[in-house]
C-alpha positions as CSV (number, residue, x, y, z in Angstrom):
1,M,0.0,-0.2,0.0
2,G,2.9,2.5,1.0
3,E,4.5,1.8,-2.8
4,A,1.3,2.6,-4.5
5,R,0.8,6.1,-2.4
6,R,4.4,7.1,-3.3
7,D,3.4,6.3,-7.1
8,S,0.5,8.0,-6.6
9,A,2.4,11.1,-5.0
10,R,5.0,11.0,-7.9
11,S,2.3,11.0,-10.6
12,V,0.4,13.8,-9.3
13,A,3.9,15.6,-9.0
14,V,4.8,15.1,-12.6
15,V,1.3,16.3,-13.8
16,K,1.2,19.3,-11.6
17,N,4.8,20.2,-12.9
18,A,3.5,19.6,-16.7
19,A,0.6,22.0,-15.8
20,R,2.9,24.7,-14.4
21,R,5.2,24.7,-17.5
22,L,2.3,24.9,-19.9
23,T,1.4,27.9,-18.0
24,E,4.9,29.7,-18.2
25,R,4.8,28.9,-21.7
26,Q,1.5,30.3,-22.1
27,Q,0.7,27.5,-24.3
28,E,-2.0,28.4,-26.8
29,F,-4.4,25.8,-28.6
30,T,-8.1,25.8,-29.5
31,V,-10.9,23.9,-27.6
32,C,-14.0,23.3,-29.9
33,D,-12.9,26.0,-32.5
34,Q,-12.2,28.7,-29.8
35,P,-8.8,29.8,-28.8
36,M,-7.5,29.4,-25.3
37,T,-4.3,29.8,-23.5
38,W,-3.3,27.4,-20.9
39,N,-3.3,29.3,-17.5
40,M,-4.1,26.3,-14.7
41,V,-2.0,24.6,-12.1
42,H,-3.7,22.4,-9.6
43,F,-4.2,23.9,-6.2
44,D,-2.9,21.7,-3.2
45,V,-6.8,20.7,-2.1
46,Q,-7.0,19.4,-6.1
47,L,-4.0,17.3,-5.4
48,V,-5.2,15.7,-2.6
49,G,-8.5,15.1,-4.4
50,G,-6.7,13.7,-7.3
51,M,-4.7,11.3,-4.8
52,V,-8.2,10.1,-3.1
53,F,-9.7,10.0,-6.5
54,A,-7.6,7.3,-7.5
55,S,-8.5,4.7,-4.5
56,R,-11.6,6.2,-3.4
57,P,-13.4,8.3,-6.1
58,D,-15.4,11.5,-4.7
59,R,-18.9,11.4,-5.7
60,G,-19.4,15.2,-5.2
61,N,-20.6,17.9,-7.3
62,G,-18.2,21.2,-7.5
63,D,-16.8,23.6,-9.8
64,R,-16.5,22.3,-13.4
65,R,-13.2,23.8,-14.0
66,S,-12.0,22.1,-10.7
67,K,-13.2,18.8,-11.6
68,T,-11.9,18.6,-14.8
69,L,-8.8,19.3,-13.6
70,V,-8.3,17.2,-10.7
71,A,-9.7,14.2,-12.8
72,T,-6.2,14.5,-14.8
73,L,-4.4,13.1,-11.9
74,P,-5.9,9.6,-11.6
75,L,-6.7,9.5,-15.2
76,Y,-2.6,10.0,-16.0
77,L,-1.6,7.5,-13.2
78,N,-4.2,4.9,-14.4
79,A,-3.4,5.6,-18.1
80,L,0.5,4.8,-17.7
81,T,-0.5,1.1,-17.1
82,G,-1.0,1.0,-21.0
83,K,-4.5,-0.7,-20.5
84,G,-6.6,2.8,-21.0
85,A,-8.7,4.9,-19.0
86,H,-12.0,6.6,-19.9
87,L,-13.6,9.7,-18.5
88,V,-17.8,9.5,-18.9
89,T,-19.2,12.7,-19.3
90,V,-23.1,13.7,-20.3
91,N,-22.7,15.0,-23.7
92,D,-20.6,15.0,-26.9
93,Y,-20.0,18.6,-26.3
94,L,-18.4,18.3,-22.9
95,A,-16.3,15.1,-24.1
96,R,-15.0,16.7,-27.0
97,R,-14.2,20.0,-24.9
98,D,-12.4,18.2,-22.1
99,A,-10.6,16.1,-24.6
100,E,-9.2,19.0,-26.4
101,W,-8.7,21.2,-23.1
102,M,-7.0,18.7,-21.0
103,G,-5.6,16.8,-24.1
104,Q,-2.8,19.6,-24.0
105,L,-1.6,18.7,-20.5
106,Y,-1.7,14.6,-21.6
107,S,0.1,15.4,-24.8
108,F,3.1,17.4,-22.8
109,L,3.3,14.4,-20.6
110,G,3.5,11.6,-23.8
111,L,-0.1,10.4,-23.7
112,T,-2.5,10.4,-26.6
113,V,-6.1,11.4,-25.9
114,G,-9.0,10.0,-27.8
115,V,-12.8,10.9,-28.0
116,I,-16.2,9.2,-28.6
117,Q,-18.7,11.2,-30.6
118,H,-21.9,9.9,-32.0
119,D,-21.1,10.3,-35.7
120,Q,-18.0,8.2,-35.9
121,S,-17.3,5.0,-37.9
122,P,-16.3,2.0,-36.4
123,E,-13.0,2.3,-37.7
124,E,-12.8,5.8,-36.0
125,R,-14.1,4.5,-32.5
126,R,-11.5,1.8,-32.5
127,A,-9.0,4.2,-32.9
128,Q,-10.3,6.6,-30.4
129,Y,-10.5,3.7,-27.9
130,A,-6.8,2.3,-28.7
131,M,-5.7,5.9,-27.0
132,D,-4.3,6.1,-23.8
133,I,-7.3,8.1,-22.2
134,T,-10.8,8.2,-24.0
135,Y,-13.5,10.7,-23.5
136,G,-17.1,9.9,-24.2
137,T,-20.6,10.0,-23.2
138,N,-22.4,7.2,-20.9
139,S,-24.7,6.3,-24.1
140,E,-21.8,6.1,-26.5
141,F,-19.7,3.7,-24.3
142,G,-23.1,1.8,-23.6
143,F,-24.1,1.4,-27.0
144,D,-20.7,0.3,-28.1
145,Y,-20.5,-2.3,-25.4
146,L,-23.7,-3.6,-26.8
147,R,-22.6,-3.7,-30.3
148,D,-19.4,-5.4,-29.1
149,N,-20.9,-8.1,-27.3
150,G,-24.3,-8.6,-29.1
151,M,-23.8,-7.8,-32.8
152,A,-20.2,-8.2,-33.5
153,T,-19.3,-11.7,-34.7
154,T,-15.4,-11.3,-34.9
155,R,-12.9,-9.8,-32.6
156,E,-12.1,-7.4,-35.6
157,Q,-15.5,-6.0,-35.7
158,Q,-15.3,-5.0,-32.0
159,V,-14.3,-1.4,-31.2
160,Q,-13.6,-1.5,-27.3
161,R,-10.3,-3.2,-26.3
162,G,-11.0,-3.5,-22.4
163,Y,-12.1,-2.0,-19.1
164,N,-9.2,-0.7,-16.8
165,F,-10.3,2.6,-15.1
166,A,-13.2,5.2,-15.6
167,I,-14.2,8.2,-14.2
168,V,-17.8,9.2,-14.2
169,D,-18.5,12.9,-14.1
170,E,-22.0,13.9,-13.1
171,V,-22.5,10.6,-11.5
172,D,-25.9,11.5,-10.2
173,S,-26.9,12.5,-13.6
174,I,-25.5,9.4,-15.5
175,L,-26.3,6.6,-12.9
176,I,-29.6,7.8,-11.5
177,D,-31.4,10.2,-14.3
178,E,-29.9,8.8,-17.2
179,A,-30.2,5.4,-16.1
180,R,-33.8,5.5,-16.3
181,T,-33.8,5.4,-20.1
182,P,-32.9,2.0,-21.4
183,L,-30.3,1.5,-24.2
184,I,-32.0,-0.1,-27.1
185,I,-29.9,-1.2,-30.0
186,S,-31.2,-3.2,-33.3
187,G,-29.5,-4.5,-36.4
188,L,-29.9,-7.2,-38.6
189,L,-29.6,-10.8,-36.8
190,R,-27.1,-13.0,-38.6
191,F,-26.5,-16.9,-38.1
192,R,-23.8,-18.5,-39.5
193,P,-24.4,-21.6,-41.9
194,I,-24.7,-24.8,-39.4
195,S,-24.3,-28.3,-40.7
196,T,-27.3,-30.7,-39.7
197,T,-26.6,-34.4,-39.3
198,S,-28.3,-35.1,-42.6
199,G,-25.9,-32.6,-44.5
200,S,-28.2,-29.9,-45.0
201,R,-27.9,-26.3,-44.3
202,W,-30.4,-24.4,-42.4
203,S,-30.9,-20.5,-41.6
204,I,-33.1,-19.1,-39.4
205,S,-35.3,-18.3,-42.4
206,S,-35.3,-22.0,-43.1
207,C,-36.8,-22.5,-39.8
208,A,-39.2,-20.1,-39.9
209,S,-40.7,-21.8,-43.0
210,K,-41.5,-24.7,-41.1
211,T,-45.2,-23.7,-40.5
212,W,-46.6,-27.1,-40.8
213,L,-46.7,-27.4,-37.0
214,C,-48.5,-24.1,-36.7
215,N,-50.9,-25.5,-39.7
216,R,-51.5,-28.6,-37.6
217,L,-52.2,-26.9,-34.4
218,A,-54.4,-24.4,-36.5
219,S,-56.4,-27.6,-37.7
220,E,-56.7,-29.2,-34.7
221,A,-58.3,-26.0,-33.3
222,K,-60.8,-26.0,-36.0
223,E,-61.7,-29.6,-35.1
224,L,-61.8,-28.7,-31.7
225,F,-64.0,-25.7,-32.2
226,D,-66.2,-27.9,-34.7
227,A,-66.6,-30.5,-32.0
228,G,-68.1,-27.9,-29.6
229,K,-64.7,-28.0,-27.5
230,V,-64.3,-24.3,-27.4
231,E,-62.0,-24.1,-24.4
232,E,-59.5,-26.5,-25.8
233,G,-59.8,-25.3,-29.3
234,G,-58.8,-21.8,-27.9
235,L,-56.0,-23.4,-26.2
236,A,-54.6,-24.9,-29.9
237,M,-55.3,-21.6,-31.4
238,F,-53.0,-20.0,-28.7
239,R,-50.6,-22.2,-29.4
240,S,-50.5,-21.9,-33.1
241,S,-50.6,-18.1,-33.2
242,S,-47.6,-17.8,-31.0
243,A,-45.1,-18.9,-33.6
244,S,-47.1,-18.2,-36.8
245,R,-47.6,-14.0,-36.3
246,G,-51.0,-14.7,-37.6
247,Q,-50.0,-16.3,-41.0
248,T,-52.0,-19.4,-40.5
249,A,-55.5,-19.6,-41.4
250,P,-57.6,-18.3,-38.7
251,A,-59.9,-21.1,-37.0
252,H,-62.2,-18.7,-35.3
253,D,-63.8,-17.6,-38.4
254,G,-64.8,-14.5,-36.8
255,R,-66.9,-15.8,-34.3
256,P,-67.2,-13.9,-31.1
257,D,-67.1,-17.0,-28.8
258,K,-64.3,-18.7,-30.6
259,R,-62.4,-15.3,-30.4
260,K,-63.0,-15.3,-26.7
261,A,-62.0,-18.7,-26.0
262,I,-58.5,-17.6,-27.6
263,D,-58.3,-14.5,-25.7
264,K,-59.2,-16.3,-22.5
265,A,-56.5,-19.0,-23.2
266,E,-54.0,-16.4,-23.6
267,L,-54.9,-14.5,-20.4
268,Q,-54.8,-17.5,-18.2
269,F,-51.3,-18.7,-19.2
270,Y,-49.9,-15.3,-18.8
271,Q,-51.0,-15.3,-15.1
272,D,-48.3,-16.4,-12.6
273,A,-49.7,-19.5,-11.3
274,R,-49.4,-21.0,-14.9
275,K,-46.3,-19.6,-16.1
276,E,-44.7,-22.8,-16.0
277,E,-47.2,-24.5,-18.1
278,L,-47.0,-21.6,-20.7
279,F,-43.1,-22.3,-20.6
280,A,-43.5,-26.0,-21.4
281,L,-46.3,-25.3,-24.2
282,K,-44.0,-22.9,-25.9
283,E,-41.1,-25.2,-25.9
284,E,-43.3,-27.7,-27.9
285,L,-42.8,-24.9,-30.9
286,F,-39.5,-24.2,-32.7
287,Y,-39.7,-20.5,-31.9
288,T,-42.2,-18.0,-30.5
289,I,-43.3,-14.8,-31.6
290,D,-45.1,-12.1,-29.1
291,E,-46.6,-9.3,-31.3
292,K,-47.7,-7.1,-28.4
293,S,-44.0,-6.8,-27.1
294,N,-42.1,-7.1,-30.5
295,E,-40.0,-10.2,-29.1
296,S,-39.1,-13.5,-31.0
297,D,-37.2,-16.1,-29.2
298,L,-36.0,-19.8,-30.2
299,S,-36.9,-22.6,-28.1
300,E,-34.6,-25.4,-26.9
301,Q,-36.4,-27.3,-29.5
302,G,-35.7,-24.9,-32.1
303,R,-32.1,-24.5,-31.1
304,A,-31.7,-28.1,-31.1
305,F,-33.4,-28.3,-34.9
306,L,-31.0,-25.8,-36.1
307,N,-27.6,-27.3,-34.6
308,P,-28.0,-30.4,-32.8
309,D,-24.3,-30.6,-31.9
310,E,-24.1,-27.1,-30.6
311,P,-27.8,-25.8,-29.6
312,D,-26.0,-22.8,-27.2
313,S,-24.5,-21.6,-30.4
314,F,-27.7,-19.2,-30.7
315,V,-27.2,-17.8,-27.1
316,L,-26.0,-14.4,-26.9
317,R,-23.6,-14.3,-23.8
318,I,-23.2,-10.8,-22.5
């Protein structure tokens, strides 16, 4: 612990000395296309704050300029490992401004600085994440994480390089206010071709074309309705509609009693007392589609059908 504290104190001294030299030079630069001159040197209280930040980050809010300068101390220390350091802020403007502003100090110390902006290409993002210190917003970092772990199929398609150290600016806004808004990402769902035991190749669309099960259930529902077994017919039609997205011929023929039986079966199966029964019912199908929530999912049987040797290949691990 003592050696770590000495390393922290040395790095703090190096950063303050760099800030002092830039001030003596009257270093001129631009931030967000505005001309500026470096005139900041860390106060003693900021030095203490920076050392504390490295081990136990302070979550208080203070002067924007004060916090921005304090953050340079732990960011520099943790960037020295070569594993990268992140600063998470609330919008693209602040990310760019602080990266260009504090970047003068980091560059003087021999470190590279990157910034993530919403309109960057994957190649640009990968280059920014490769920098020693990277600034960006919580949503951009979050979306990049989702793309890397949910949509990228190879390591080359991923943009983030790892997670070592991060400082969250405006933590109450990011982790409380912004956390109420979910990050939703969409894209094309691609599966690699998979050889089945028969040597044929199947894709997700091939599985979707297997409507024979839905048609059989719809036929059973019609037979049950015709036999006067309305409740049983409603159950069979609900099972069919779970995977057909309404593409099978309706068995209720517009009759209110049949439509009511189907709705009743659906409501019953979504009650907590019958959740296990609903799960078992859906597992009889290859896949299910919920139009109300716009969700679809492969069942265990569907995954085994597509890839008998490795059914878990269709499970996304995040």
